[in-house]
The first five atom37 places (N, CA, C, CB, O) and aatype in JSON, in Angstrom:
{
  "aatype": [12, 16, 15, 6, 3, 2, 6, 16, 1, 7, 19, 14, 9, 6, 7, 18, 19, 3, 9, 18, 10, 10, 14, 9, 14, 0, 1, 2, 19, 3, 0, 18, 5, 5, 5, 0, 16, 7, 13, 7, 6, 19, 19, 11, 6, 8, 7, 0, 10, 15, 18, 1, 6, 13, 1, 7, 3, 3, 10, 7, 6, 7, 12, 7, 19, 6, 3, 7, 6, 10, 10, 16, 0, 0, 19, 19, 3, 13, 6, 15, 1, 0, 8, 1, 3, 3, 19, 12, 7],
  "atom_mask": [
    [1, 1, 1, 1, 1],
    [1, 1, 1, 1, 1],
    [1, 1, 1, 1, 1],
    [1, 1, 1, 1, 1],
    [1, 1, 1, 1, 1],
    [1, 1, 1, 1, 1],
    [1, 1, 1, 1, 1],
    [1, 1, 1, 1, 1],
    [1, 1, 1, 1, 1],
    [1, 1, 1, 0, 1],
    [1, 1, 1, 1, 1],
    [1, 1, 1, 1, 1],
    [1, 1, 1, 1, 1],
    [1, 1, 1, 1, 1],
    [1, 1, 1, 0, 1],
    [1, 1, 1, 1, 1],
    [1, 1, 1, 1, 1],
    [1, 1, 1, 1, 1],
    [1, 1, 1, 1, 1],
    [1, 1, 1, 1, 1],
    [1, 1, 1, 1, 1],
    [1, 1, 1, 1, 1],
    [1, 1, 1, 1, 1],
    [1, 1, 1, 1, 1],
    [1, 1, 1, 1, 1],
    [1, 1, 1, 1, 1],
    [1, 1, 1, 1, 1],
    [1, 1, 1, 1, 1],
    [1, 1, 1, 1, 1],
    [1, 1, 1, 1, 1],
    [1, 1, 1, 1, 1],
    [1, 1, 1, 1, 1],
    [1, 1, 1, 1, 1],
    [1, 1, 1, 1, 1],
    [1, 1, 1, 1, 1],
    [1, 1, 1, 1, 1],
    [1, 1, 1, 1, 1],
    [1, 1, 1, 0, 1],
    [1, 1, 1, 1, 1],
    [1, 1, 1, 0, 1],
    [1, 1, 1, 1, 1],
    [1, 1, 1, 1, 1],
    [1, 1, 1, 1, 1],
    [1, 1, 1, 1, 1],
    [1, 1, 1, 1, 1],
    [1, 1, 1, 1, 1],
    [1, 1, 1, 0, 1],
    [1, 1, 1, 1, 1],
    [1, 1, 1, 1, 1],
    [1, 1, 1, 1, 1],
    [1, 1, 1, 1, 1],
    [1, 1, 1, 1, 1],
    [1, 1, 1, 1, 1],
    [1, 1, 1, 1, 1],
    [1, 1, 1, 1, 1],
    [1, 1, 1, 0, 1],
    [1, 1, 1, 1, 1],
    [1, 1, 1, 1, 1],
    [1, 1, 1, 1, 1],
    [1, 1, 1, 0, 1],
    [1, 1, 1, 1, 1],
    [1, 1, 1, 0, 1],
    [1, 1, 1, 1, 1],
    [1, 1, 1, 0, 1],
    [1, 1, 1, 1, 1],
    [1, 1, 1, 1, 1],
    [1, 1, 1, 1, 1],
    [1, 1, 1, 0, 1],
    [1, 1, 1, 1, 1],
    [1, 1, 1, 1, 1],
    [1, 1, 1, 1, 1],
    [1, 1, 1, 1, 1],
    [1, 1, 1, 1, 1],
    [1, 1, 1, 1, 1],
    [1, 1, 1, 1, 1],
    [1, 1, 1, 1, 1],
    [1, 1, 1, 1, 1],
    [1, 1, 1, 1, 1],
    [1, 1, 1, 1, 1],
    [1, 1, 1, 1, 1],
    [1, 1, 1, 1, 1],
    [1, 1, 1, 1, 1],
    [1, 1, 1, 1, 1],
    [1, 1, 1, 1, 1],
    [1, 1, 1, 1, 1],
    [1, 1, 1, 1, 1],
    [1, 1, 1, 1, 1],
    [1, 1, 1, 1, 1],
    [1, 1, 1, 0, 1]
  ],
  "atom_positions": [
    [[108.99, -118.82, -0.59], [109.89, -119.05, -1.83], [109.33, -118.26, -2.72], [110.0, -120.48, -2.39], [108.11, -118.28, -2.86]],
    [[110.05, -117.53, -3.39], [109.53, -116.89, -4.6], [109.65, -117.59, -5.91], [110.15, -115.68, -4.75], [110.41, -118.55, -6.01]],
    [[108.87, -117.12, -7.06], [109.27, -117.62, -8.47], [111.06, -117.69, -8.85], [108.46, -116.49, -9.57], [111.69, -118.61, -9.38]],
    [[111.48, -116.51, -8.43], [112.86, -116.18, -8.53], [113.73, -117.4, -8.09], [113.17, -114.93, -7.67], [114.44, -117.97, -8.91]],
    [[113.67, -117.85, -6.6], [114.21, -118.88, -6.08], [113.94, -120.13, -7.07], [113.69, -119.02, -4.69], [114.91, -120.6, -7.66]],
    [[112.94, -120.55, -7.21], [112.62, -121.69, -8.12], [113.16, -121.43, -9.47], [111.11, -121.93, -8.22], [113.5, -122.49, -9.99]],
    [[113.37, -120.38, -10.24], [113.99, -120.35, -11.4], [115.46, -120.55, -11.14], [113.68, -119.15, -12.1], [116.02, -121.21, -12.01]],
    [[116.1, -120.2, -10.31], [117.46, -120.44, -10.04], [117.71, -121.82, -9.76], [117.92, -119.64, -8.99], [118.85, -122.25, -9.96]],
    [[116.78, -122.59, -9.3], [116.95, -124.05, -9.19], [116.61, -124.83, -10.51], [116.06, -124.56, -8.04], [116.64, -126.06, -10.43]],
    [[116.28, -124.25, -11.69], [115.88, -124.75, -12.67], [114.62, -125.14, -12.95], [0.0, 0.0, 0.0], [114.34, -125.89, -13.89]],
    [[113.72, -124.61, -12.07], [112.16, -125.08, -12.08], [111.47, -123.84, -12.6], [111.48, -125.54, -10.48], [111.3, -122.91, -11.82]],
    [[111.13, -123.75, -13.68], [110.48, -122.38, -14.17], [108.95, -122.26, -13.48], [110.35, -122.36, -15.99], [108.15, -123.18, -13.62]],
    [[108.68, -121.32, -12.89], [107.44, -121.0, -12.41], [106.72, -119.84, -13.15], [107.59, -120.71, -11.04], [107.2, -118.76, -13.49]],
    [[105.45, -120.31, -13.32], [104.67, -119.37, -14.24], [103.12, -119.05, -13.54], [104.53, -120.16, -15.84], [102.27, -119.93, -13.38]],
    [[102.98, -118.02, -13.26], [101.6, -117.7, -12.74], [101.32, -118.05, -11.32], [0.0, 0.0, 0.0], [102.29, -118.42, -10.64]],
    [[100.2, -117.99, -10.79], [99.87, -118.04, -9.34], [98.37, -118.78, -9.28], [99.88, -116.41, -8.65], [97.46, -118.4, -10.01]],
    [[98.26, -119.7, -8.47], [96.94, -120.46, -8.41], [96.57, -120.33, -6.92], [97.06, -122.09, -8.91], [97.39, -120.14, -6.03]],
    [[94.96, -120.47, -6.72], [94.45, -120.75, -5.64], [93.75, -121.99, -5.89], [93.72, -119.73, -5.15], [93.02, -122.19, -6.86]],
    [[94.07, -122.94, -4.8], [93.6, -124.34, -4.87], [92.53, -124.51, -3.65], [94.93, -125.42, -4.75], [92.8, -124.16, -2.5]],
    [[91.43, -125.03, -3.98], [90.49, -125.43, -2.88], [90.25, -126.85, -2.7], [89.24, -124.84, -3.08], [89.72, -127.41, -3.66]],
    [[90.49, -127.5, -1.76], [90.02, -129.02, -1.66], [88.86, -129.1, -0.86], [91.08, -130.0, -1.02], [88.77, -128.66, 0.28]],
    [[87.95, -129.69, -1.52], [86.35, -129.65, -0.98], [85.94, -130.93, -0.94], [85.26, -128.83, -1.89], [85.79, -131.54, -2.01]],
    [[85.72, -131.45, 0.08], [84.72, -132.82, 0.26], [83.31, -132.48, 0.04], [84.78, -133.49, 1.81], [82.67, -131.74, 0.79]],
    [[82.86, -133.03, -0.99], [81.43, -132.83, -1.51], [80.54, -134.28, -1.16], [81.5, -132.5, -3.31], [80.8, -135.37, -1.68]],
    [[79.81, -134.12, -0.5], [78.67, -135.29, -0.44], [78.24, -135.81, -1.6], [77.44, -134.9, 0.16], [77.52, -135.04, -2.23]],
    [[78.44, -136.79, -2.06], [78.15, -137.42, -3.38], [76.45, -136.97, -3.77], [78.41, -139.27, -3.21], [76.09, -136.53, -4.87]],
    [[75.67, -137.16, -2.73], [74.3, -136.59, -3.11], [74.28, -135.15, -3.24], [73.25, -136.95, -2.11], [73.15, -134.71, -3.5]],
    [[75.08, -134.39, -3.15], [75.14, -132.82, -3.37], [76.16, -132.43, -4.49], [75.6, -132.06, -1.98], [76.65, -131.31, -4.6]],
    [[76.43, -133.54, -5.34], [77.27, -133.01, -6.36], [76.56, -132.04, -7.28], [77.84, -134.12, -7.14], [77.04, -130.94, -7.56]],
    [[75.4, -132.47, -7.75], [74.81, -131.68, -8.68], [74.6, -130.06, -8.3], [73.54, -132.36, -8.96], [74.85, -129.11, -9.04]],
    [[74.06, -130.02, -6.89], [73.97, -128.53, -6.38], [75.23, -127.84, -6.34], [73.41, -128.43, -4.97], [75.35, -126.64, -6.59]],
    [[76.26, -128.69, -6.01], [77.73, -128.04, -5.89], [78.05, -127.75, -7.29], [78.94, -129.05, -5.19], [78.48, -126.61, -7.46]],
    [[77.95, -128.5, -8.36], [78.4, -128.15, -9.5], [77.67, -126.68, -10.11], [78.2, -129.4, -10.34], [78.31, -125.8, -10.68]],
    [[76.48, -126.67, -9.89], [75.82, -125.4, -10.13], [76.52, -124.17, -9.35], [74.31, -125.54, -9.69], [76.96, -123.22, -10.0]],
    [[76.61, -124.2, -8.08], [77.48, -123.29, -7.33], [78.99, -122.87, -7.95], [77.68, -123.97, -5.97], [79.34, -121.7, -8.13]],
    [[79.7, -123.92, -8.19], [81.06, -123.76, -8.63], [81.01, -123.23, -10.02], [81.86, -125.08, -8.56], [81.81, -122.37, -10.4]],
    [[80.0, -123.76, -10.84], [80.09, -123.08, -12.16], [79.92, -121.54, -12.04], [79.0, -123.65, -13.12], [80.59, -120.8, -12.76]],
    [[78.96, -121.02, -11.05], [78.66, -119.62, -11.02], [79.92, -118.99, -10.35], [0.0, 0.0, 0.0], [80.24, -117.85, -10.69]],
    [[80.58, -119.6, -9.52], [81.9, -119.31, -8.8], [82.95, -118.92, -9.93], [82.43, -120.65, -7.89], [83.49, -117.82, -9.95]],
    [[83.2, -119.96, -10.89], [84.17, -119.79, -12.09], [83.52, -118.77, -12.81], [0.0, 0.0, 0.0], [84.37, -117.93, -13.11]],
    [[82.58, -118.51, -13.17], [82.07, -117.34, -13.99], [82.52, -115.98, -13.46], [80.52, -117.35, -14.04], [82.98, -115.06, -14.14]],
    [[82.31, -116.0, -12.22], [82.41, -114.64, -11.38], [83.92, -114.37, -11.33], [81.74, -114.75, -9.75], [84.27, -113.22, -11.58]],
    [[84.82, -115.25, -11.05], [86.1, -115.04, -10.91], [86.66, -114.79, -12.28], [86.71, -116.11, -10.21], [87.62, -114.03, -12.38]],
    [[86.13, -115.4, -13.43], [86.76, -115.09, -14.58], [86.32, -113.54, -14.9], [86.37, -116.18, -15.71], [87.04, -112.63, -15.31]],
    [[84.93, -113.51, -14.61], [84.54, -112.01, -15.18], [85.54, -110.84, -14.24], [82.57, -111.67, -14.88], [85.72, -109.68, -14.63]],
    [[85.96, -111.23, -13.34], [86.83, -110.41, -12.42], [88.27, -110.36, -12.91], [86.81, -110.99, -10.95], [89.06, -109.54, -12.46]],
    [[88.6, -111.21, -13.79], [89.99, -111.2, -14.3], [90.88, -112.52, -14.21], [0.0, 0.0, 0.0], [91.95, -112.59, -14.82]],
    [[90.34, -113.64, -13.35], [91.19, -114.8, -13.38], [91.22, -115.09, -14.73], [90.76, -115.96, -12.55], [90.5, -114.71, -15.65]],
    [[92.37, -115.99, -14.69], [92.67, -116.56, -16.21], [91.71, -117.64, -16.48], [94.23, -117.19, -16.42], [91.04, -117.6, -17.51]],
    [[91.6, -118.64, -15.62], [90.83, -119.73, -15.75], [90.29, -120.34, -14.39], [91.6, -120.67, -16.49], [90.78, -119.94, -13.33]],
    [[89.28, -121.3, -14.4], [88.73, -121.96, -13.15], [88.42, -123.49, -13.71], [87.26, -121.1, -12.52], [87.63, -123.79, -14.6]],
    [[89.15, -124.28, -13.03], [89.07, -125.6, -13.36], [88.8, -126.65, -12.26], [90.22, -125.89, -13.99], [89.38, -126.42, -11.2]],
    [[88.22, -127.51, -12.28], [87.83, -128.43, -11.25], [88.4, -130.0, -11.69], [86.13, -128.34, -11.08], [88.55, -130.34, -12.86]],
    [[88.68, -130.88, -10.52], [89.41, -132.22, -10.73], [88.67, -132.99, -9.7], [91.13, -132.22, -10.49], [88.29, -132.42, -8.68]],
    [[88.47, -134.1, -9.88], [87.78, -135.09, -8.94], [88.56, -136.63, -9.3], [85.91, -135.12, -9.27], [88.85, -137.01, -10.44]],
    [[88.75, -137.18, -8.34], [89.25, -138.47, -8.31], [88.38, -139.35, -7.5], [0.0, 0.0, 0.0], [87.52, -138.85, -6.77]],
    [[88.56, -140.7, -7.58], [88.04, -141.45, -6.56], [88.69, -142.0, -5.56], [87.51, -142.27, -6.98], [88.12, -142.64, -4.68]],
    [[90.02, -141.78, -5.62], [90.86, -141.99, -4.58], [91.81, -140.81, -3.95], [91.62, -143.0, -5.03], [92.88, -140.95, -3.37]],
    [[91.09, -139.63, -4.23], [91.87, -138.22, -3.66], [91.74, -138.12, -2.3], [91.3, -136.8, -4.23], [92.61, -137.5, -1.7]],
    [[90.68, -138.69, -1.58], [90.32, -138.64, -0.33], [91.19, -139.42, 0.73], [0.0, 0.0, 0.0], [91.04, -139.17, 1.93]],
    [[92.04, -140.29, 0.33], [92.64, -141.21, 1.0], [93.8, -140.25, 1.77], [93.14, -142.43, 0.01], [94.54, -139.44, 1.21]],
    [[93.74, -140.56, 3.14], [94.68, -140.08, 4.01], [94.17, -138.41, 4.47], [0.0, 0.0, 0.0], [94.71, -137.76, 5.36]],
    [[92.99, -137.93, 3.61], [92.71, -136.57, 3.65], [91.31, -136.44, 4.72], [92.46, -136.01, 2.01], [90.71, -135.37, 4.83]],
    [[91.02, -137.34, 5.27], [90.11, -137.26, 6.24], [88.33, -137.24, 5.68], [0.0, 0.0, 0.0], [87.32, -136.97, 6.33]],
    [[88.49, -137.61, 4.31], [87.27, -137.52, 3.56], [86.4, -138.68, 4.11], [87.53, -137.62, 1.97], [86.88, -139.81, 4.27]],
    [[85.07, -138.39, 4.41], [84.23, -139.5, 4.85], [83.61, -140.33, 3.79], [83.18, -139.0, 5.67], [83.63, -139.91, 2.63]],
    [[83.1, -141.39, 4.06], [82.55, -142.23, 2.97], [81.27, -141.43, 2.5], [82.19, -143.81, 3.47], [80.55, -140.76, 3.25]],
    [[81.11, -141.62, 1.15], [80.15, -140.83, 0.44], [80.36, -139.58, 0.07], [0.0, 0.0, 0.0], [79.48, -138.86, -0.42]],
    [[81.71, -139.2, 0.3], [82.18, -137.66, -0.03], [82.94, -137.95, -1.28], [83.21, -136.83, 1.21], [83.44, -139.06, -1.45]],
    [[83.06, -136.97, -2.18], [84.15, -136.93, -3.26], [85.0, -135.62, -3.06], [83.48, -136.95, -4.81], [84.52, -134.49, -2.94]],
    [[86.06, -135.87, -3.03], [87.0, -134.8, -2.86], [87.19, -134.15, -4.23], [88.35, -135.31, -2.26], [87.55, -134.73, -5.26]],
    [[86.89, -132.89, -4.09], [87.09, -131.98, -5.34], [88.03, -131.06, -5.18], [85.94, -131.25, -5.75], [88.05, -130.35, -4.17]],
    [[88.85, -130.96, -6.06], [90.07, -129.91, -6.25], [89.66, -128.8, -7.03], [91.34, -130.52, -6.97], [89.25, -129.2, -8.12]],
    [[89.6, -127.52, -6.93], [89.19, -126.45, -7.68], [90.43, -125.5, -7.63], [87.84, -125.82, -7.13], [91.03, -125.07, -6.65]],
    [[90.64, -125.31, -8.91], [91.9, -124.41, -9.1], [91.62, -123.13, -9.97], [93.08, -125.27, -9.83], [91.14, -123.26, -11.09]],
    [[91.94, -121.87, -9.43], [91.69, -120.71, -10.13], [93.1, -120.21, -10.43], [90.78, -119.7, -9.33], [93.91, -120.09, -9.52]],
    [[93.4, -119.91, -11.65], [94.72, -119.36, -12.28], [94.7, -118.04, -12.24], [94.99, -119.75, -13.68], [93.65, -117.44, -12.48]],
    [[95.94, -117.35, -11.92], [96.29, -115.9, -12.12], [97.65, -115.66, -12.55], [96.09, -115.13, -10.9], [98.53, -116.48, -12.3]],
    [[97.87, -114.51, -13.24], [99.23, -114.06, -13.56], [100.35, -114.19, -12.47], [99.14, -112.67, -13.94], [101.47, -114.66, -12.65]],
    [[99.84, -113.69, -11.31], [100.82, -113.37, -10.09], [100.15, -113.33, -8.88], [101.54, -112.03, -10.19], [98.92, -113.37, -8.9]],
    [[100.77, -113.27, -7.79], [100.27, -112.88, -6.58], [99.27, -111.54, -6.5], [101.44, -112.69, -5.77], [98.14, -111.41, -6.03]],
    [[100.16, -110.64, -7.15], [99.44, -109.55, -7.11], [98.21, -109.43, -7.89], [100.19, -108.64, -7.39], [97.34, -108.64, -7.51]],
    [[98.05, -110.24, -9.08], [96.83, -110.41, -9.76], [95.78, -110.98, -9.18], [96.98, -111.03, -10.76], [94.63, -110.6, -9.39]],
    [[96.1, -111.99, -8.35], [95.15, -112.71, -7.47], [94.65, -111.8, -6.58], [95.73, -113.85, -6.73], [93.43, -111.7, -6.47]],
    [[95.51, -111.02, -5.81], [94.87, -110.18, -4.97], [93.94, -109.17, -5.34], [95.68, -109.67, -4.37], [92.94, -108.92, -4.67]],
    [[94.35, -108.44, -6.65], [93.33, -107.83, -7.13], [92.11, -108.36, -7.71], [93.77, -107.19, -7.83], [91.14, -107.6, -7.77]],
    [[92.0, -109.51, -8.14], [90.75, -110.37, -8.7], [90.04, -110.64, -7.34], [91.18, -111.93, -9.58], [88.9, -110.21, -7.22]],
    [[90.53, -111.2, -6.49], [89.9, -111.78, -5.42], [89.62, -110.71, -4.22], [90.78, -112.96, -4.98], [88.93, -111.02, -3.25]],
    [[90.22, -109.39, -4.38], [89.96, -108.47, -3.35], [88.76, -107.87, -3.49], [0.0, 0.0, 0.0], [88.38, -107.03, -2.67]]
  ]
}
């Protein structure tokens, strides 16, 4: 489905995102955070609009997340699919 398809349905779409769902062992959250911060800096240096992370204590329900893991959603924002391909290519 293209952004034009959504716009004709009354749902404006702006931009493009990559979303990463990552089960992180709770014991490794600090190490993960260091690595994720570095990744965020690199993608922004290469032109991504932003890098954000979200975590919730009930995000893993039904997602196969093991006890002791925290499901993290990392989101990288881009202007468009073409912009994403340029940045991540």
